[in-house]
C-alpha positions, 0 to 999 in steps of 0.5 A: 587107237585114234580115239585114245587121248594121247600125250605128244612127246614133242620129239619131232618124228617120233610121235608120227611113228606111235599114233600121235603120242603116249596114251594118257594114263600110261606108266612109262619107263625111260631107260638108258645108261648114264649120259644118254640124256634120260632126264633131258628127254623126259623134262623136255616131254613134260615141258612141251606137253605143258607149253603146248597143251592144256595140262600140268605136271611135276618133276620129282628129283632124288639125285640132281638138286632142284637148282641144278636141274633148273639151270641145266634145263634153262641152258637148253632153252626150257625155262620153268619161270616162263609165264606160259608154264610157271604155274603149271610145272612144279619141281619137287626136290627130295634129295635134301630130305634124303641126305638129311635122313641118311646123316641121321641114320633114319632112312632105313626106318621109314616106309619110303614107298608108303610116304612116296604114295602119300606125297603123290596123293597130296600133290595130286589133290593140292596141285592137280597135276596130270603128268609125273616125272620121277627121277629116278627109280634107282635112287628111290630103291636105295632108300628102301629095303624091298622084301618083294620088289615086284609087289612094291613096284606094282604098288607104286605103279597102281597108285599112279594109275588110281591117281589117273597120272601119266607117269614117266619113271627114269631108270638107270641101266647098269651092267655091261650088257645094258639089257635089263630095263630096271634094277629088278627086271620086273619094271618093264613087265609092270609098265605100259611103255618102255622108251630106251635111250642108247649111246653108240661109240665109234672111235671118238664119236658118240651117237645117241639113239631112241627106241620105243620098246613097248607101248600098249594100245599103240602101233609103233615102229620097232627099231632105233633112231638117232636122237638130236637136240634142235637148239633153235626149236628147243626140242629133240628130233629123230630126223 
């Protein structure tokens, strides 16, 4: 296991509990309910991997606009215009295209899965990125009618594997029990790893926690740890 190339999460205390990080080339779900900081945690992982490592990546957003995302992350101290990362992080905003096609009534006539894979392949060849963050699977599923979700999700994940990407797919957990990782219940089975973010409410206090539910080729601690943002170091910590 120590010989596997890994991408550190740069979440203080977490990498030590999972052999140093996420195996390169893995497909990982980052799942949680609204407000659990899925986007912030995953952007932080991408940002710090680029800042402290020899890699590059793209953040594909379908819900939050590019400018809004940049502003939010900058307020947390993660500035994509920083010379150290400026040419190695690209934010791809598909939300505008989504709105335009919905207004024109064209979204149901497009093979979104095929288009997405085609775009990722094009970005991979032109930009040469190695890390992918996709925010989010739920938003993407609203664009396309999938007659066989298992086959379509497998198609997407396998495309990322063929492109040799380390990929993080954000999943919104809905429903009262919040027990299903992904909308169709197969995403976690088809992925290599599942990172679960939770929010515990006690009175007026909310505690966010993180747990590694699954990570192939990795010895990791089972259970959840409190997740905090260290504004001085500009990174998350479980300590």
